[in-house]
Structure formats: C-alpha cells, structure tokens
C-alpha positions in Angstrom: 13.8 -16.0 6.3 13.1 -12.3 7.1 9.7 -10.9 6.3 9.5 -7.8 4.0 7.0 -5.0 4.6 5.4 -2.8 1.9 4.2 0.4 3.5 1.8 2.7 1.7 1.0 6.2 3.1 -1.6 8.6 1.7 -1.2 12.2 2.9 -3.9 13.7 0.6 -6.8 12.0 -1.2 -8.4 14.1 -4.0 -10.9 11.5 -5.1 -12.0 9.2 -2.3 -14.6 7.5 -4.5 -11.9 6.9 -7.2 -9.6 5.4 -4.6 -12.3 3.2 -3.3 -13.0 1.9 -6.8 -9.4 0.6 -7.3 -8.5 -0.4 -3.7 -10.1 -3.8 -3.9 -8.3 -4.6 -7.2 -5.0 -3.5 -5.7 -5.6 -5.6 -2.6 -6.5 -8.7 -4.7 -3.3 -8.4 -6.6 -1.3 -7.9 -3.4 -2.9 -11.1 -1.9 -2.3 -13.1 -5.1 1.4 -12.4 -4.7 1.5 -13.6 -1.1 0.9 -10.3 0.6 -0.9 -10.2 4.0 -2.5 -6.9 5.1 -1.5 -6.1 8.7 -2.9 -2.6 8.6 -5.3 -1.1 6.0 -7.4 2.0 6.6 -7.4 5.4 8.2 -5.1 6.3 11.1 -7.2 7.0 14.1 -4.9 8.6 16.7 -1.5 10.2 16.7 0.7 9.5 19.8 3.4 12.1 19.0 4.0 14.8 16.4 1.5 15.7 13.8 -0.3 13.1 11.8 -0.7 14.3 8.2 -1.9 10.9 7.0 -5.3 10.2 5.6 -4.9 6.5 5.0 -2.2 3.8 5.4 -1.5 0.2 4.7 1.2 -2.2 5.9 1.5 -5.4 3.9 3.7 -8.3 5.0 5.5 -10.6 2.4 7.6 -13.6 3.0 10.3 -12.4 0.7 11.6 -9.6 -1.4 11.1 -11.8 -4.5 7.3 -11.7 -3.9 7.3 -7.9 -3.7 9.5 -7.7 -6.8 7.1 -10.0 -8.7 4.1 -7.9 -7.8 5.8 -4.7 -9.0 6.4 -6.4 -12.4 2.8 -7.1 -13.1 1.5 -4.6 -15.7 -2.0 -4.4 -14.2 -0.5 -3.6 -10.8 1.7 -0.9 -12.3 -1.3 0.6 -14.1 -3.5 0.6 -11.0 -0.6 2.3 -9.0 -0.4 5.0 -11.7 -4.2 5.6 -11.4 -3.8 5.8 -7.7 -1.1 8.4 -8.0 -3.5 10.7 -9.8 -6.1 10.5 -7.0 -3.9 10.4 -3.9 -0.6 11.9 -2.8 1.0 8.6 -1.9 4.4 7.5 -0.5 5.4 3.9 -0.5 8.4 2.0 0.6 9.7 -1.5 1.3 11.5 -2.4 4.4 12.9 -5.7 5.7 11.9 -7.0 9.1 14.2 -7.9 11.9 
C-alpha cells in the first residue's frame, strides 16, 4: 500500500491567536482518522528560492480512503472554513512512491 500525504501551506496568517485556537482541534481530528504528522510548524530555513511560507504541515495517511473520510466530517469542514478566514492556506494531497 502506498502512503498518502496531506500537505498544508500557510503563506499569510492574519490572526495567529485564532489559528492557534483551532490548530489542536484540527490535529486531533487528523489523528483520529489515522493521520501522522511528519512536519508541523514554521519553516526555518530556505535552501533555494524565496520562502513565502509562514507555517506548514505534512501529514501521512495509510490510504486515500482515510483522507477522504476526514474531509467528509462536518466538524473538520467547519474548522477548515474557519482556518481559511484567518490564514491564506493552500492544501493538497499527494501519493507517495
């Protein structure tokens, strides 16, 4: 089975306290659906190009089904909507090799 990675990138955070207030709830839901955080926090050093990121997370899942189930949870959808109002966020899912 190929692992699946959910990558979250924040390029601008307008309300750091607001983001902090929902981050733990989001992380708890991610873990409850089998996600394992590999990276979570602020990038510290660019090794090429310009780094316009304020914060990032990389979460590993065993399957696409786990990620899909997470995105169908109403509470998760609501928290992501809250997050979108306080941070300029890009997110994507990619399969491992």
